[in-house]
N, C-alpha and C positions, 0 to 999 in steps of 0.2 A: 504494500500499500504506500503510495506516495503522499507527500505532505500537502499537495494541491487538492483542491476540492473535487472529488470524483463525482461521476454522474449517478443518477438515481438507481440504475440497475446494480451498479457496484455497491452503492450504500445498502440497497435491499438485501444483497447477498451476504454482507458482513453484519447487518443489524439483526441479530438473532440471538436467542438464549439470554445469557447473562448480560451481554452488551445492550440488548433490547431492554432488559430490566433497568440497567443504569440510565439509559436514555429516557425511558418512561419516567423514572424517578425525577430526572432533571426537568422533564416537561411539565411536571406537576407544579413547579415553582420556577418558571423561566428566567426571572430576574434575579433570583438568589444565587449566591455563590456557595458552593459546597466543597467540603474537603473530603479527602480519601477516607478517613475514619468515619465520617458521617455517612458516606455511601455504604461502607462496610457494615456498620451497625444497622442502618435502615434496611438493608437487603439481606442481612444475615450471612454475609460472606465469611469464610473461615479466617481470612487475613486481609490486612489492608493492601497487600500486594495484589490480590485478586482484583479488588476494586480499582487499583492504580492501573492495572493491565487493561481493564475494560475502558477506563477514562482515556487512556492513551490511544486506544483503538478509535474512540469517538473523536479525539483530536485529529487523528490521521484521516478520518472521514470528512473532516471540516465541519463537524456539528457542535463541537465543544471547544472552548478556548481556555488555556491555562493562564492565570493572572500571575504577576510577580510574587504575590503573597503565597502562592502554591495552591490557591483555590481554583476551582473550575467553575465556568459559567456557560450556559447554553449560548451558542453562537447562531445556530441556524435550526429551524424547525422543518422537518420533511414529513410528508405523508407517504409512507411505503408500507407494504404489508398489512399487517393488522391495524396499523395506525391510520390507514385510510378510512376505517370504519368508525373512528372516534373523533370527537370534537371537543375543544376546550370550553368549559363553562366555569369561568373563574379559575380556581385552583384544581377543579376536577376535570377528568377526562371522561366523557360519557359517550355511550354508543349513539351514533346518529339516529338509529331507529327509535330511540327514546322519544324524540320529538314527534315522529309519525304515530307512535303507540299512544302517546298522551292526547294528540289531536284527534285520532279516530275514536278513542275512548270517551273523550269530551263530547264529540259529535253524537255518539251513540246515546249518552246519557241525555243530552239536550233533546234529541229526537224523542226519546221516551217520555221526557217531561212535557214537551210541547204537543206531541201527537198521541201519546198513550199507546194502548194496544187495542185496536178496533176489531181485529179478527179478519180484516179484509186481506186478500191475497197480496196486494201491494204493500200493506203494512208488514205482513209475515216475511215476505221476500227482503224488504229493507232491513228488518231486524236480523235475518239470517245472514245477509251479506255484511252488515255492521259488526255483528258478533264474530263472524269468521275472520274479518279483517283485523279486529282487535286481538283475537287469539293468535293469529299468525304473527302480527308485529310484536306483541308482547313476548311470544316464544323466541323470536329472533333477538329481541333486545336482551332478554335474560341469558340466552345462549352466548352473545357476544360479551356480556358482562362477566360471565364465568370464565371466558377465554382470555380475558385481558391480562397483560403480562404481570401487572403488579397489584 
């Protein structure tokens, strides 16, 4: 790996496993400086050298910068691999499906409040499609949440 900023396919090929965990940890507070020991403790690594290795790997990918104080700061945010399916909401990284799940659930509840259940075929079909959409989207949201790196 060279010191210049590699392209996205190269970043995606190296941003896996513990390196992805370190990057995810840094994404949670992008303006904060972190030290090697802080990363080691937060992620449960066996030694500071493991954390330092993965931080150096992120530096070589052009994603992290090392300050003169020895601390590391996020330099660049990329959306590769599983990161494409998440978005930042303040300090939190949430699955993008969460917004769709919430929207469809709110619309289904609003439909039930406004129109009730009349028993007509149109009402039944609308409720079936609304409920199925909610179930599918919540399933995908929870599945992504369970697969998140950290």
